[in-house]
N, C-alpha and C positions, 0 to 999 in steps of 0.2 A: 733119687738122691737130689737133695735141694742145696747141696754145697759142691764146691769144685776142688778136685785134687789133681794136680798135674801128674803126668805119667811117671816121672822119676821120684816122686814123693813116696814116703812109706807111712801109711796110716794103719795102725793095728785095728782089727775088726771090732775090738771091745771099746775103742775110743768113741766118745759121743761128740759129734761135730754139729754145731748149730747151723740153721738155714742161712744161706748167703755168705758163708765163710769160704775163703779161698786158701788152699795150701799149695804153695809154689814149689818149684823144682828142688829136689834133694832134701826137702824138709822131712823130719821124722816126728811122728806123733805116736807116743808109746801107749802101752796098755792102760785102759780105764781112765785116760786123760779126758777131761771134759772142756770143750770150747764152746763159748756162747755163739750167738748169731752175729753175722756180719764182721767176723774177724779176718785179718789178713796175716797169714803166716809166711814170712819171706823165705827166699831161697836159702837152703842149708840150715834153717832154724831147727832147734831141737826142743821138744816138749816132753818132759819126763813122765814116767808112770804115775798116774793118779793126779797129775797137776790139774788145778781148777782155774779156768780162765773165763772171765766175764764176757759181756757183749761188747762189740765195737773195739776190740783190742787189736793193736798192731804190733807184731813182732817183726822187726826188720831183719834183713839178711844176716844169717849166721848168729842170731841171738840164741843163747843157751839158757833154758829155763828148767832147772833140775827139781825133781820131786823132793819134798811135798809143797812146792810153791803154790801160792794163791794170788791171782791177779784180779782186781776189781774191774768193773765196767770202765771202758774208755781209757785203759792204760796203754802207754806207748813205751816199747822197749827198743832202743836204738840198735844200730848195726853192731854186731859182735859184743853186745852187752852180755854179762854172765850173772846168773843168780845161782849161787853155790848151795851145797846142802850137807857138807861134811865139816863139822866144827874142828875136828882133829884129824886132818887128812894124812893117811899113811897107806902105802901099798901093801906093807907087811905088818904083822903083829910083832911084839917084842922078841918073839922066838924066831923071827925070820920067815914065818909061814905066810903065804899070800892071803890077804884078807878077801872075803867074799861078802855078798850082800847082807847076810845075817850077822856079820862080825862088827857092824858099826850101826849107829842110830842116825838116820837122816833127820836133819833139822831144816826148816824151810824159811823162805823169804815171803813176806806178805806185802803186797803193793796195793794201796788204796785207790779208790775211784779217781780217774782222771789224772793220776800221777804219770810223770815221764822220766825215763831213765836214758840218759844221753849215750851216744856212741861209745863203745868200749868201756863203759862204766862197769863196776863190779859190786855186787851186793853180797857181803860175806855173812852167810847165815849163822845164827838166827837174827834177822833184823826185820823191822817193819818200816815201810816207806808210807808216809801219811797221804791222805787225800789231796790231790791237786799239787803235790810237791814236785819239784824239779831237781833231778840229780844231773849235774853238769857232765859233759863228755869227759871220760877218763877218770872220773872220781871213783874212790874206793870207799864204800859205805860200810862202816864197822859198828855203827850204833843206830838206834831208831831215828827216823827223820820225821819231824812234826808236820802236820797238815800245812800246806801252802809254803813250806820252807824251800829256799833255794840253797842247795849245798854243793860244794866244790872242793877239790883237793884230795890229798892222800895223807892221812885219812880225811874223809869228807867232813866239812864243818859248815855250819850255816853262815852264809854271807849276805843274806837278804830274804825277802819274801816275794812270792809271785801270786798272781790271781788265777782265776780259771782260764784266762787266755794264755797263760804262760809268760806274760810280760812282767818284768820286775816292777814291784810296787814302789811308790814314792810317798814318804811321810808328808802329811799336809802341814803347811806352815801354820804355826800357832796352835796346833792340835796334836800334842804328843800322844803317840799310841794309835793315831788314826792314819791309815794307809789307803792310798787310792791307786787304782789301775789307770795308767795314762791312756790306755787303749779304749777301755769300756766305761770308765768313770765309776766303776763299782767300788764301794768302800769296805774296808776291813778294820777290825779293832784288835789291838795287841794288848794282852794282859798277862804279866808274868811269863813272858816267852811263848805264849800261846796266841795264835791268830785265828780269829773267827770272822765270818762274813757279817757285816753290820746290817 
C-alpha cells in the first residue's frame, strides 16, 4: 500500500486511493470514490460514493464532499465546508413515506483546478466553482463561480479577483481591465466579466 490510512478512518475496499495520499482519523471514504496522488483527507472528513478527486487536493477537518462531486487537481476544501447534492432536500415524500436512495436524483458540485473553498463555506448543488477561484469562509455558493473570482457572502457574490497565489488582484493604473497580482506580478485581463491569464 503506497498511501496512509489512520486506524480509525474508514476506507471502502472499492475506493481508489492514489500514491502518497493520507487519510486521517475518523475520515470516511465511500464506495468507488477515486482520490488522486498526494491528497490529504483531514480528520472526520467525508468523501461520498463515486466522488472524483484530483491530485494534491486537501480536504481539511470535517469537510463533507457528497456524491457526485468532482474536484480538480490542487483544490483546497476548508474545515467544515460542505458540498451538497440534493437540490430539493426532504426526508419524506409528499405522502410521508421516508425517502431512500432511489427516491431522489443526486446533483453534484464541480470544483476546478486550484480553487479554494473557505472554512464553513457551503456549495449548494448543482454549481461549478471555476479554476483558481476563492470562496470566502462562511460563503454560501448558489450559482456558478467564474475562474479566478473572489466570492463572499450569503448568497455568495463576486467581490474581486484572485490570481493563482490566492492574493486579491489589483487593477493597474491607466490600464482598465488589466489586473496584477501584488505577490507574483502575474498579469490577468478582464473582458465582459471573464478573467484570463495574460
